[in-house]
ZAMI-336847 format. One record per atom (N, C-alpha, C): residue number from 0; residue in three letters; atom name; x, y, z. Coordinates in steps of 0.2 Angstrom, whole numbers. Example, Ala and Ser with C-alpha at 12.3 -4.5 7.8 and 13.67 -1.06 7.14 Angstrom:
2
0, ALA, N, 66, -28, 39
0, ALA, CA, 62, -22, 39
0, ALA, C, 66, -16, 39
1, SER, N, 64, -11, 35
1, SER, CA, 68, -5, 36
1, SER, C, 64, 0, 39
% end
This chain:
216
0, MET, N, 1517, 812, 172
0, MET, CA, 1513, 818, 175
0, MET, C, 1507, 818, 170
1, ALA, N, 1501, 818, 173
1, ALA, CA, 1495, 818, 169
1, ALA, C, 1493, 825, 166
2, GLY, N, 1491, 825, 160
2, GLY, CA, 1489, 832, 157
2, GLY, C, 1495, 836, 155
3, ARG, N, 1500, 833, 153
3, ARG, CA, 1506, 838, 152
3, ARG, C, 1505, 843, 146
4, GLY, N, 1501, 841, 141
4, GLY, CA, 1499, 846, 136
4, GLY, C, 1505, 848, 133
5, PRO, N, 1506, 855, 132
5, PRO, CA, 1511, 858, 128
5, PRO, C, 1518, 859, 131
6, LEU, N, 1518, 857, 138
6, LEU, CA, 1524, 858, 142
6, LEU, C, 1530, 854, 139
7, VAL, N, 1536, 857, 139
7, VAL, CA, 1542, 854, 136
7, VAL, C, 1547, 853, 142
8, ASP, N, 1552, 849, 140
8, ASP, CA, 1556, 846, 145
8, ASP, C, 1563, 850, 145
9, ALA, N, 1564, 855, 142
9, ALA, CA, 1571, 858, 142
9, ALA, C, 1570, 866, 141
10, LEU, N, 1575, 869, 144
10, LEU, CA, 1575, 876, 143
10, LEU, C, 1582, 878, 142
11, PRO, N, 1585, 876, 136
11, PRO, CA, 1592, 878, 134
11, PRO, C, 1594, 885, 134
12, VAL, N, 1600, 887, 136
12, VAL, CA, 1602, 894, 135
12, VAL, C, 1608, 895, 131
13, VAL, N, 1610, 901, 129
13, VAL, CA, 1616, 902, 126
13, VAL, C, 1618, 909, 129
14, ARG, N, 1625, 910, 128
14, ARG, CA, 1627, 916, 131
14, ARG, C, 1630, 920, 125
15, VAL, N, 1627, 927, 125
15, VAL, CA, 1629, 931, 119
15, VAL, C, 1633, 937, 123
16, GLY, N, 1640, 937, 123
16, GLY, CA, 1643, 941, 127
16, GLY, C, 1642, 940, 134
17, PRO, N, 1640, 946, 138
17, PRO, CA, 1638, 945, 145
17, PRO, C, 1631, 943, 146
18, LEU, N, 1627, 942, 141
18, LEU, CA, 1620, 941, 141
18, LEU, C, 1619, 933, 141
19, ARG, N, 1614, 931, 145
19, ARG, CA, 1612, 924, 146
19, ARG, C, 1605, 924, 142
20, LEU, N, 1604, 921, 137
20, LEU, CA, 1597, 921, 133
20, LEU, C, 1595, 914, 132
21, ILE, N, 1588, 913, 133
21, ILE, CA, 1585, 907, 131
21, ILE, C, 1586, 906, 123
22, ARG, N, 1588, 899, 122
22, ARG, CA, 1590, 898, 115
22, ARG, C, 1585, 900, 110
23, ASP, N, 1579, 898, 111
23, ASP, CA, 1573, 900, 107
23, ASP, C, 1573, 907, 105
24, GLY, N, 1575, 912, 109
24, GLY, CA, 1575, 919, 108
24, GLY, C, 1580, 920, 103
25, VAL, N, 1586, 917, 103
25, VAL, CA, 1592, 918, 98
25, VAL, C, 1589, 916, 91
26, VAL, N, 1586, 910, 91
26, VAL, CA, 1583, 908, 85
26, VAL, C, 1578, 912, 82
27, TYR, N, 1573, 915, 86
27, TYR, CA, 1568, 919, 83
27, TYR, C, 1571, 926, 81
28, ALA, N, 1576, 929, 85
28, ALA, CA, 1579, 935, 84
28, ALA, C, 1583, 935, 78
29, GLY, N, 1587, 929, 77
29, GLY, CA, 1591, 928, 71
29, GLY, C, 1587, 928, 65
30, ALA, N, 1581, 924, 65
30, ALA, CA, 1577, 924, 59
30, ALA, C, 1574, 931, 57
31, VAL, N, 1572, 935, 62
31, VAL, CA, 1569, 941, 60
31, VAL, C, 1575, 946, 58
32, ALA, N, 1581, 946, 61
32, ALA, CA, 1586, 950, 58
32, ALA, C, 1588, 948, 51
33, ALA, N, 1588, 941, 50
33, ALA, CA, 1590, 939, 43
33, ALA, C, 1585, 941, 38
34, LEU, N, 1579, 941, 40
34, LEU, CA, 1573, 944, 35
34, LEU, C, 1574, 951, 34
35, GLY, N, 1576, 955, 39
35, GLY, CA, 1577, 962, 39
35, GLY, C, 1583, 964, 34
36, LEU, N, 1589, 960, 35
36, LEU, CA, 1594, 961, 30
36, LEU, C, 1593, 959, 23
37, LEU, N, 1588, 954, 22
37, LEU, CA, 1586, 953, 15
37, LEU, C, 1582, 958, 12
38, VAL, N, 1577, 961, 16
38, VAL, CA, 1573, 966, 14
38, VAL, C, 1578, 972, 12
39, GLY, N, 1582, 974, 17
39, GLY, CA, 1587, 979, 16
39, GLY, C, 1591, 979, 10
40, ARG, N, 1593, 973, 8
40, ARG, CA, 1597, 972, 2
40, ARG, C, 1593, 974, -5
41, PHE, N, 1587, 972, -5
41, PHE, CA, 1583, 974, -11
41, PHE, C, 1579, 980, -11
42, LEU, N, 1577, 983, -5
42, LEU, CA, 1574, 989, -4
42, LEU, C, 1578, 995, -1
43, GLY, N, 1584, 994, 1
43, GLY, CA, 1588, 999, 4
43, GLY, C, 1588, 998, 12
44, ARG, N, 1594, 1000, 14
44, ARG, CA, 1596, 998, 21
44, ARG, C, 1591, 1001, 26
45, VAL, N, 1588, 1007, 25
45, VAL, CA, 1583, 1010, 29
45, VAL, C, 1577, 1005, 31
46, TRP, N, 1575, 1001, 26
46, TRP, CA, 1569, 996, 27
46, TRP, C, 1571, 991, 31
47, SER, N, 1578, 989, 33
47, SER, CA, 1580, 984, 37
47, SER, C, 1579, 986, 44
48, LEU, N, 1579, 993, 46
48, LEU, CA, 1579, 995, 53
48, LEU, C, 1574, 992, 57
49, PRO, N, 1567, 993, 55
49, PRO, CA, 1562, 990, 59
49, PRO, C, 1563, 983, 61
50, PHE, N, 1565, 979, 56
50, PHE, CA, 1566, 972, 57
50, PHE, C, 1572, 971, 62
51, LEU, N, 1577, 975, 62
51, LEU, CA, 1583, 974, 67
51, LEU, C, 1581, 976, 74
52, GLY, N, 1576, 981, 74
52, GLY, CA, 1574, 983, 80
52, GLY, C, 1569, 978, 84
53, LEU, N, 1565, 975, 79
53, LEU, CA, 1561, 969, 82
53, LEU, C, 1565, 963, 84
54, ALA, N, 1571, 962, 81
54, ALA, CA, 1575, 956, 83
54, ALA, C, 1578, 958, 89
55, ALA, N, 1580, 964, 91
55, ALA, CA, 1583, 966, 97
55, ALA, C, 1578, 965, 103
56, PHE, N, 1572, 967, 101
56, PHE, CA, 1566, 966, 106
56, PHE, C, 1565, 959, 108
57, VAL, N, 1565, 955, 103
57, VAL, CA, 1564, 948, 104
57, VAL, C, 1569, 944, 108
58, ALA, N, 1576, 946, 106
58, ALA, CA, 1581, 944, 110
58, ALA, C, 1581, 946, 118
59, ALA, N, 1579, 952, 119
59, ALA, CA, 1578, 955, 126
59, ALA, C, 1572, 951, 129
60, PHE, N, 1567, 949, 126
60, PHE, CA, 1562, 946, 129
60, PHE, C, 1564, 939, 132
61, PHE, N, 1569, 936, 129
61, PHE, CA, 1571, 929, 131
61, PHE, C, 1577, 930, 135
62, ARG, N, 1579, 936, 138
62, ARG, CA, 1584, 936, 143
62, ARG, C, 1583, 932, 149
63, ASP, N, 1588, 930, 152
63, ASP, CA, 1588, 925, 158
63, ASP, C, 1594, 927, 163
64, PRO, N, 1593, 933, 166
64, PRO, CA, 1598, 935, 171
64, PRO, C, 1599, 931, 177
65, ASP, N, 1605, 931, 180
65, ASP, CA, 1606, 927, 186
65, ASP, C, 1603, 932, 192
66, ARG, N, 1600, 928, 197
66, ARG, CA, 1597, 931, 202
66, ARG, C, 1599, 928, 209
67, GLU, N, 1599, 932, 214
67, GLU, CA, 1601, 929, 221
67, GLU, C, 1596, 930, 225
68, PRO, N, 1593, 924, 228
68, PRO, CA, 1588, 925, 233
68, PRO, C, 1590, 928, 240
69, PRO, N, 1586, 931, 244
69, PRO, CA, 1588, 933, 250
69, PRO, C, 1591, 928, 255
70, VAL, N, 1595, 930, 260
70, VAL, CA, 1598, 925, 264
70, VAL, C, 1593, 921, 268
71, ASP, N, 1588, 925, 271
71, ASP, CA, 1584, 922, 276
71, ASP, C, 1579, 917, 273
72, PRO, N, 1580, 910, 275
72, PRO, CA, 1576, 905, 272
72, PRO, C, 1569, 905, 273
73, ARG, N, 1567, 909, 277
73, ARG, CA, 1559, 910, 279
73, ARG, C, 1556, 914, 273
74, LEU, N, 1560, 918, 269
74, LEU, CA, 1557, 922, 264
74, LEU, C, 1555, 919, 258
75, LEU, N, 1549, 919, 255
75, LEU, CA, 1547, 916, 249
75, LEU, C, 1549, 922, 244
76, VAL, N, 1551, 920, 238
76, VAL, CA, 1552, 925, 233
76, VAL, C, 1547, 925, 227
77, ALA, N, 1547, 930, 223
77, ALA, CA, 1543, 931, 217
77, ALA, C, 1545, 925, 212
78, PRO, N, 1540, 922, 209
78, PRO, CA, 1541, 917, 204
78, PRO, C, 1542, 920, 197
79, ALA, N, 1541, 927, 197
79, ALA, CA, 1543, 930, 190
79, ALA, C, 1543, 937, 191
80, ASP, N, 1546, 941, 186
80, ASP, CA, 1546, 948, 186
80, ASP, C, 1539, 950, 184
81, GLY, N, 1538, 957, 187
81, GLY, CA, 1531, 959, 185
81, GLY, C, 1528, 964, 190
82, ARG, N, 1522, 966, 189
82, ARG, CA, 1518, 970, 194
82, ARG, C, 1513, 966, 198
83, VAL, N, 1513, 967, 204
83, VAL, CA, 1508, 964, 209
83, VAL, C, 1501, 967, 207
84, THR, N, 1497, 962, 206
84, THR, CA, 1490, 964, 204
84, THR, C, 1485, 962, 210
85, ALA, N, 1487, 958, 214
85, ALA, CA, 1483, 955, 220
85, ALA, C, 1488, 953, 225
86, ALA, N, 1486, 954, 231
86, ALA, CA, 1490, 952, 237
86, ALA, C, 1485, 952, 243
87, ASP, N, 1481, 947, 244
87, ASP, CA, 1477, 946, 249
87, ASP, C, 1474, 939, 249
88, ASP, N, 1471, 937, 255
88, ASP, CA, 1468, 930, 256
88, ASP, C, 1473, 925, 255
89, GLY, N, 1480, 926, 256
89, GLY, CA, 1485, 921, 255
89, GLY, C, 1486, 920, 248
90, ARG, N, 1484, 924, 243
90, ARG, CA, 1486, 924, 236
90, ARG, C, 1490, 930, 234
91, ILE, N, 1495, 929, 230
91, ILE, CA, 1499, 934, 226
91, ILE, C, 1498, 933, 219
92, SER, N, 1496, 938, 215
92, SER, CA, 1496, 938, 208
92, SER, C, 1501, 943, 205
93, ILE, N, 1505, 941, 200
93, ILE, CA, 1510, 945, 197
93, ILE, C, 1509, 945, 189
94, PHE, N, 1508, 951, 186
94, PHE, CA, 1507, 952, 179
94, PHE, C, 1513, 953, 176
95, LEU, N, 1515, 949, 171
95, LEU, CA, 1521, 950, 167
95, LEU, C, 1519, 954, 160
96, SER, N, 1522, 960, 159
96, SER, CA, 1521, 963, 153
96, SER, C, 1526, 961, 148
97, LEU, N, 1526, 963, 142
97, LEU, CA, 1531, 961, 137
97, LEU, C, 1538, 963, 138
98, PHE, N, 1539, 968, 143
98, PHE, CA, 1545, 970, 144
98, PHE, C, 1549, 967, 150
99, ASP, N, 1545, 963, 154
99, ASP, CA, 1548, 959, 159
99, ASP, C, 1552, 953, 157
100, VAL, N, 1556, 951, 162
100, VAL, CA, 1559, 945, 161
100, VAL, C, 1554, 939, 162
101, HIS, N, 1554, 934, 157
101, HIS, CA, 1548, 929, 157
101, HIS, C, 1551, 923, 160
102, VAL, N, 1557, 922, 162
102, VAL, CA, 1559, 916, 165
102, VAL, C, 1555, 915, 172
103, ASN, N, 1553, 909, 173
103, ASN, CA, 1549, 908, 180
103, ASN, C, 1554, 904, 185
104, ARG, N, 1553, 906, 191
104, ARG, CA, 1557, 903, 196
104, ARG, C, 1552, 900, 202
105, SER, N, 1555, 895, 206
105, SER, CA, 1552, 893, 211
105, SER, C, 1551, 898, 217
106, PRO, N, 1545, 899, 220
106, PRO, CA, 1545, 904, 226
106, PRO, C, 1548, 901, 232
107, ALA, N, 1548, 895, 233
107, ALA, CA, 1550, 891, 239
107, ALA, C, 1554, 885, 238
108, ALA, N, 1558, 883, 243
108, ALA, CA, 1561, 876, 242
108, ALA, C, 1557, 871, 244
109, GLY, N, 1556, 866, 241
109, GLY, CA, 1552, 860, 242
109, GLY, C, 1552, 855, 237
110, ARG, N, 1548, 850, 238
110, ARG, CA, 1547, 844, 233
110, ARG, C, 1541, 845, 229
111, ILE, N, 1541, 844, 223
111, ILE, CA, 1535, 845, 219
111, ILE, C, 1531, 838, 220
112, VAL, N, 1525, 840, 222
112, VAL, CA, 1520, 834, 223
112, VAL, C, 1514, 834, 218
113, GLY, N, 1514, 840, 214
113, GLY, CA, 1509, 840, 209
113, GLY, C, 1511, 845, 204
114, ALA, N, 1509, 843, 197
114, ALA, CA, 1511, 848, 192
114, ALA, C, 1506, 846, 187
115, GLU, N, 1500, 851, 186
115, GLU, CA, 1495, 849, 181
115, GLU, C, 1494, 854, 176
116, TYR, N, 1494, 852, 170
116, TYR, CA, 1493, 857, 164
116, TYR, C, 1485, 857, 163
117, VAL, N, 1483, 863, 163
117, VAL, CA, 1475, 864, 162
117, VAL, C, 1474, 868, 156
118, PRO, N, 1471, 865, 150
118, PRO, CA, 1469, 869, 144
118, PRO, C, 1464, 874, 146
119, GLY, N, 1464, 879, 142
119, GLY, CA, 1459, 885, 143
119, GLY, C, 1460, 890, 138
120, LYS, N, 1457, 896, 140
120, LYS, CA, 1457, 902, 136
120, LYS, C, 1463, 906, 136
121, PHE, N, 1464, 911, 132
121, PHE, CA, 1469, 915, 132
121, PHE, C, 1467, 923, 133
122, GLY, N, 1463, 923, 138
122, GLY, CA, 1460, 930, 140
122, GLY, C, 1466, 934, 143
123, ASN, N, 1464, 941, 144
123, ASN, CA, 1468, 946, 147
123, ASN, C, 1470, 943, 154
124, ALA, N, 1477, 942, 155
124, ALA, CA, 1479, 940, 162
124, ALA, C, 1479, 945, 167
125, MET, N, 1477, 951, 166
125, MET, CA, 1476, 956, 171
125, MET, C, 1470, 954, 175
126, PHE, N, 1465, 951, 172
126, PHE, CA, 1458, 950, 175
126, PHE, C, 1459, 944, 180
127, ALA, N, 1455, 944, 185
127, ALA, CA, 1455, 938, 190
127, ALA, C, 1453, 932, 187
128, ALA, N, 1448, 932, 182
128, ALA, CA, 1445, 926, 179
128, ALA, C, 1450, 922, 176
129, SER, N, 1456, 925, 174
129, SER, CA, 1461, 921, 170
129, SER, C, 1464, 916, 175
130, ALA, N, 1464, 916, 181
130, ALA, CA, 1466, 911, 186
130, ALA, C, 1462, 905, 185
131, THR, N, 1456, 905, 183
131, THR, CA, 1452, 899, 183
131, THR, C, 1450, 897, 175
132, GLU, N, 1451, 902, 171
132, GLU, CA, 1448, 901, 164
132, GLU, C, 1454, 900, 159
133, ASN, N, 1460, 903, 160
133, ASN, CA, 1465, 903, 155
133, ASN, C, 1469, 896, 155
134, GLU, N, 1472, 895, 150
134, GLU, CA, 1477, 890, 150
134, GLU, C, 1482, 891, 155
135, ARG, N, 1484, 885, 159
135, ARG, CA, 1489, 886, 165
135, ARG, C, 1492, 880, 167
136, ASN, N, 1497, 881, 171
136, ASN, CA, 1501, 875, 174
136, ASN, C, 1501, 876, 181
137, VAL, N, 1498, 872, 185
137, VAL, CA, 1498, 872, 192
137, VAL, C, 1503, 868, 196
138, VAL, N, 1507, 871, 200
138, VAL, CA, 1512, 867, 203
138, VAL, C, 1512, 867, 210
139, THR, N, 1512, 861, 214
139, THR, CA, 1511, 861, 221
139, THR, C, 1518, 859, 224
140, LEU, N, 1520, 863, 229
140, LEU, CA, 1526, 861, 232
140, LEU, C, 1525, 859, 239
141, ASP, N, 1528, 854, 242
141, ASP, CA, 1528, 852, 249
141, ASP, C, 1534, 855, 252
142, THR, N, 1533, 860, 256
142, THR, CA, 1538, 864, 259
142, THR, C, 1538, 862, 267
143, ALA, N, 1543, 864, 270
143, ALA, CA, 1544, 863, 278
143, ALA, C, 1538, 867, 281
144, ASP, N, 1536, 872, 278
144, ASP, CA, 1530, 876, 281
144, ASP, C, 1523, 875, 279
145, GLY, N, 1523, 870, 275
145, GLY, CA, 1516, 869, 272
145, GLY, C, 1516, 869, 264
146, PRO, N, 1510, 868, 261
146, PRO, CA, 1510, 868, 254
146, PRO, C, 1511, 875, 251
147, VAL, N, 1514, 875, 246
147, VAL, CA, 1515, 882, 242
147, VAL, C, 1513, 880, 235
148, VAL, N, 1508, 883, 232
148, VAL, CA, 1505, 882, 225
148, VAL, C, 1507, 888, 221
149, PHE, N, 1510, 887, 215
149, PHE, CA, 1511, 893, 211
149, PHE, C, 1509, 891, 204
150, THR, N, 1506, 895, 200
150, THR, CA, 1503, 894, 194
150, THR, C, 1506, 898, 188
151, GLN, N, 1507, 895, 183
151, GLN, CA, 1509, 899, 177
151, GLN, C, 1503, 900, 173
152, ILE, N, 1501, 906, 171
152, ILE, CA, 1495, 907, 168
152, ILE, C, 1496, 911, 161
153, ALA, N, 1494, 908, 156
153, ALA, CA, 1495, 911, 149
153, ALA, C, 1490, 917, 148
154, GLY, N, 1492, 922, 144
154, GLY, CA, 1488, 928, 143
154, GLY, C, 1486, 929, 136
155, LEU, N, 1485, 935, 134
155, LEU, CA, 1482, 936, 127
155, LEU, C, 1487, 934, 122
156, LEU, N, 1494, 935, 123
156, LEU, CA, 1498, 934, 118
156, LEU, C, 1502, 927, 119
157, ALA, N, 1502, 925, 125
157, ALA, CA, 1505, 919, 127
157, ALA, C, 1502, 913, 124
158, ARG, N, 1506, 908, 121
158, ARG, CA, 1504, 902, 117
158, ARG, C, 1508, 896, 119
159, ARG, N, 1512, 897, 124
159, ARG, CA, 1517, 892, 126
159, ARG, C, 1519, 892, 133
160, ILE, N, 1517, 887, 137
160, ILE, CA, 1520, 887, 144
160, ILE, C, 1525, 882, 144
161, VAL, N, 1531, 884, 147
161, VAL, CA, 1536, 879, 148
161, VAL, C, 1538, 878, 155
162, PHE, N, 1538, 872, 157
162, PHE, CA, 1539, 870, 164
162, PHE, C, 1544, 863, 164
163, THR, N, 1550, 864, 166
163, THR, CA, 1555, 859, 165
163, THR, C, 1555, 853, 171
164, PRO, N, 1554, 855, 177
164, PRO, CA, 1555, 850, 182
164, PRO, C, 1549, 845, 182
165, ARG, N, 1549, 839, 186
165, ARG, CA, 1544, 834, 186
165, ARG, C, 1542, 833, 193
166, VAL, N, 1536, 830, 194
166, VAL, CA, 1534, 828, 200
166, VAL, C, 1539, 823, 204
167, GLY, N, 1541, 825, 210
167, GLY, CA, 1546, 821, 214
167, GLY, C, 1552, 825, 214
168, ASP, N, 1553, 830, 210
168, ASP, CA, 1559, 834, 210
168, ASP, C, 1559, 839, 216
169, HIS, N, 1565, 840, 218
169, HIS, CA, 1566, 845, 224
169, HIS, C, 1568, 851, 220
170, LEU, N, 1565, 857, 222
170, LEU, CA, 1567, 863, 220
170, LEU, C, 1570, 868, 225
171, GLU, N, 1575, 872, 223
171, GLU, CA, 1577, 877, 228
171, GLU, C, 1574, 883, 227
172, ARG, N, 1574, 887, 232
172, ARG, CA, 1571, 894, 232
172, ARG, C, 1574, 898, 226
173, GLY, N, 1570, 901, 221
173, GLY, CA, 1573, 905, 216
173, GLY, C, 1576, 901, 210
174, GLN, N, 1575, 894, 210
174, GLN, CA, 1577, 890, 205
174, GLN, C, 1573, 891, 199
175, ARG, N, 1576, 891, 193
175, ARG, CA, 1573, 892, 186
175, ARG, C, 1569, 886, 185
176, VAL, N, 1562, 887, 183
176, VAL, CA, 1558, 881, 182
176, VAL, C, 1555, 881, 175
177, GLY, N, 1555, 887, 171
177, GLY, CA, 1552, 887, 165
177, GLY, C, 1551, 894, 163
178, MET, N, 1546, 895, 158
178, MET, CA, 1544, 902, 156
178, MET, C, 1537, 902, 153
179, ILE, N, 1534, 908, 152
179, ILE, CA, 1528, 908, 148
179, ILE, C, 1530, 913, 142
180, LYS, N, 1529, 911, 136
180, LYS, CA, 1531, 915, 131
180, LYS, C, 1526, 920, 129
181, PHE, N, 1528, 927, 129
181, PHE, CA, 1524, 932, 126
181, PHE, C, 1518, 935, 130
182, GLY, N, 1520, 937, 137
182, GLY, CA, 1515, 940, 141
182, GLY, C, 1511, 935, 145
183, SER, N, 1510, 936, 151
183, SER, CA, 1507, 931, 156
183, SER, C, 1506, 933, 163
184, ARG, N, 1505, 928, 167
184, ARG, CA, 1504, 930, 174
184, ARG, C, 1506, 924, 178
185, THR, N, 1508, 925, 184
185, THR, CA, 1509, 920, 189
185, THR, C, 1506, 921, 196
186, ASP, N, 1503, 916, 199
186, ASP, CA, 1500, 916, 205
186, ASP, C, 1503, 912, 210
187, VAL, N, 1503, 914, 216
187, VAL, CA, 1506, 910, 222
187, VAL, C, 1501, 910, 227
188, LEU, N, 1499, 903, 229
188, LEU, CA, 1495, 902, 235
188, LEU, C, 1500, 901, 241
189, LEU, N, 1499, 905, 246
189, LEU, CA, 1504, 904, 252
189, LEU, C, 1501, 899, 257
190, PRO, N, 1506, 896, 261
190, PRO, CA, 1504, 892, 266
190, PRO, C, 1500, 896, 272
191, PRO, N, 1496, 893, 276
191, PRO, CA, 1493, 896, 282
191, PRO, C, 1498, 900, 286
192, GLY, N, 1496, 906, 288
192, GLY, CA, 1500, 910, 293
192, GLY, C, 1506, 914, 290
193, ALA, N, 1506, 913, 283
193, ALA, CA, 1512, 917, 280
193, ALA, C, 1510, 925, 280
194, GLU, N, 1516, 928, 281
194, GLU, CA, 1515, 936, 281
194, GLU, C, 1517, 939, 274
195, LEU, N, 1512, 942, 272
195, LEU, CA, 1513, 946, 265
195, LEU, C, 1518, 951, 266
196, LEU, N, 1522, 952, 261
196, LEU, CA, 1527, 957, 261
196, LEU, C, 1527, 962, 255
197, VAL, N, 1522, 961, 250
197, VAL, CA, 1521, 965, 244
197, VAL, C, 1514, 968, 244
198, ALA, N, 1514, 973, 240
198, ALA, CA, 1507, 977, 240
198, ALA, C, 1506, 977, 232
199, VAL, N, 1499, 978, 231
199, VAL, CA, 1497, 979, 224
199, VAL, C, 1500, 985, 221
200, GLY, N, 1503, 984, 215
200, GLY, CA, 1506, 990, 211
200, GLY, C, 1514, 989, 212
201, GLN, N, 1516, 985, 216
201, GLN, CA, 1523, 985, 217
201, GLN, C, 1526, 980, 211
202, HIS, N, 1532, 982, 209
202, HIS, CA, 1536, 979, 204
202, HIS, C, 1541, 974, 207
203, VAL, N, 1541, 967, 206
203, VAL, CA, 1545, 963, 209
203, VAL, C, 1550, 959, 204
204, ARG, N, 1555, 956, 206
204, ARG, CA, 1560, 953, 202
204, ARG, C, 1560, 946, 204
205, GLY, N, 1559, 941, 199
205, GLY, CA, 1558, 934, 200
205, GLY, C, 1565, 931, 203
206, GLY, N, 1564, 927, 208
206, GLY, CA, 1570, 924, 212
206, GLY, C, 1573, 929, 216
207, ALA, N, 1571, 935, 217
207, ALA, CA, 1575, 940, 221
207, ALA, C, 1571, 943, 226
208, THR, N, 1565, 946, 224
208, THR, CA, 1561, 950, 229
208, THR, C, 1557, 946, 233
209, PRO, N, 1557, 947, 240
209, PRO, CA, 1553, 943, 245
209, PRO, C, 1546, 945, 244
210, ILE, N, 1542, 940, 244
210, ILE, CA, 1534, 941, 243
210, ILE, C, 1531, 939, 250
211, ALA, N, 1534, 935, 254
211, ALA, CA, 1530, 933, 260
211, ALA, C, 1535, 930, 265
212, ARG, N, 1534, 930, 271
212, ARG, CA, 1538, 927, 276
212, ARG, C, 1534, 921, 279
213, VAL, N, 1537, 915, 280
213, VAL, CA, 1534, 909, 283
213, VAL, C, 1538, 907, 289
214, GLY, N, 1535, 903, 293
214, GLY, CA, 1538, 900, 299
214, GLY, C, 1538, 905, 305
215, ALA, N, 1541, 903, 310
215, ALA, CA, 1541, 907, 317
215, ALA, C, 1547, 912, 316
% end
């Protein structure tokens, strides 16, 4: 795949009790917690509390809950958790805050016919210009109802786009495909004739919330 850039080929997970976490998050959170314990040892336990709180936040950021897509195969699902910032002209944009689940999922079932990493800026992903100016990964799916394009867009704090499948792979609706680390946006370009099912301001859940209906 041309222009793969900083994309990586694995998204390993670990389970901490009932929680499913991306392994990177466990490493980062563990490092912060260890630093906090070290600070607390020399300066007093109270000084370790901010570090332990930050470690808990980092671990939560990398959570990867199981999601169940709707039964109706005509329903496309949100590629990520977040708030809908645009829903018109066949495009749906979803902004992910630091508190949302950042694992990305395929909005539709289909074969990957294109996956292009595009270097760019790290502007505010709330702005429409981020779709064409920011660092992003553009994925095109060949589905039974026409092409579906979804884009992972880096934001102000995002510095790492992760996308694990490759061109030629078949994705199921709601299948995990990667993540964008530390704040971002995802866009979906719908096939012709698709019926929008979400509105601006609505909060959606990746792999579960229907965003559009395709087919007869």
